[in-house]
Steps between C-alpha positions, in 0.01 A plus 500: 500500500761265357258204508249697297757573231606132496138392461446758229814386319394135519150578368649710224736220398211251500295727273795554263569127476132424443464763228818394323392136495165598346680642197683177417220337296487807276853439375387193306269607221308296247713612206812346647331160495379533141137516614427811299723484194534806283238504229538681171140618478363740762186392677175693499556610858839644413347690211222639722754608760699665225197694378437624852866600547550686170346829626742497793788439259378796294508721810851375574609581145363852532675548836835374375470719190432802722801404711712482186383845388585648839836324528610530134716814552694318769530190282634713215758654733602154619529366147243221541201652324444201270527246782254690718260527203519124448440417866235762581303531175575226248490191726181593694324592175601171338390311811162673493416511129688234303511201734247221425220436749591263779875518445670638808 
């Protein structure tokens, strides 16, 4: 019984070491080497992705607004009504409606 647990422990350690060494190349990304420098103009692909994501952002804005409406009595009691309005209504709405296409 003890030999089985030693074998299991050694296999488990081998798997953990193998999996942790596979993640090492992911720590070095292209941006750290200046390969993909920040550009000022968004690409067409970024704009298309943005158009596809805007409906999901609209749903998120509606959900956070509903959360604000439900939680507003508690925010008023806590004295942070304005801060909760900014975080739950104003910022998601600005992110959804006033941000230019392709700008994340």
